[in-house]
N, C-alpha and C positions, 0 to 999 in steps of 0.2 A: 525451581532454582533459576531460571532465566526469567526476567520480566521485560516486558514489551509494553510501551506506553505511546499510544496514537495522540496526536494533536493536529490542528489546522482546518477540521471540518467546519461547515456551516451552510448558509444560504447564499446562493449565487444565481444570477439570471442566465438563461440559456445564451451560450456563446462566450460566457465568462471564463474565468481561470480560477485555480485554488491549488495550493500546494499542501500536501499532508506529510507529517513528519512522524517518524517511529524512532524513539529513543530505546536502546538496549542496554541492558546490565551484562555483566560478565567481562571475562578477558578474552574470550575467543570470537569476538564479532568478526574478525577478518575472514575467518574460515567457514562462516555460516552462510548457508544459502537463504536468502531473504526473499519474501513474496509478499504481494498485496493480494487480498480478496475482497469481494464484496458481497453483501447478501441483502436482497429485497424479501420482505416478509412473505412466507409462503412458497418461496424458491429456494434452490439449492444454493449454497454457498459457492460462487464462481471465481476461479483464479483470473486475476486481472493482469498481473506482470510478476516476473521474477527477475533477479539479478544473482548471479554466483560470485564466488570469491575471486575470480578471475574477471569480473565486470562484464560477463557475457549476460545480455538482456533478452527477454522474450516476452512478447504481449499477446493478449487474446486479440482475435480478428476485431471485435467491437470497439477497442480503444487504439488500435494501432495508427499511428501518424497523430494521435492526439494527446496521449499520456507519455510520460518519461519516467522511467524508475531510475534511481541513483543512489550512491552510498558514499557516506564520508566515514572511513575507518577511525580516524583519530577522535571522532566525535561519537562513535558507535551509533550512527544514525543512518537510517533509510530514508528516502523521500519519494514521494509520488507527485510529479508536476502534472496537472490535469488542465488542458486547454480546450476550447471550443466544446464545452461542456453542454450536454444534451440533458432533457428531462429524464430520458431513459438511464442516465448515470446516477440518479438518485438512488442511495443505499447506504447501509452501514458498512464502512470500508475497515478491514482488519489488517493488521500487520502480522506475519508468520515468519518464524524462523526455523529452519532445520539444521540441527548441530548434534553430532554424536549420536546419530541414530534416534534423536528425540525431536518431537514437534512442539513448538511453543506458539502462543497466540496473545495478542493484546487485546483490549476490552472493546475496541472498536470506536470508531468516531462517525458522526451522521454527517452525510453529504446530502443536500436537498437542491436540486436545480429547478427552479420555477420563476415564472414571470409575474 
């Protein structure tokens, strides 16, 4: 029912920056809890950041101070600004929405940090 489409991934050098976008369908984006996850092959999917309908944000310790999550409700879009990127940030990044007791996922976008 709800569709999420990520974009903005790519190859970046250590210390560089990248901004991911997640465009959402539906009429109830404003009340959704939005999250960014990431996954490295062979490892569990990791929660990176979240933002509530009241714009309260949380971050994992590994990205705190470097990443910023934000949302633009008129555009039904959530962003993840990633600065000071490290090789350890290399992963597939997934957008997630929790709405009306349902969980929705995007297809993922690859981020590679390498020199």
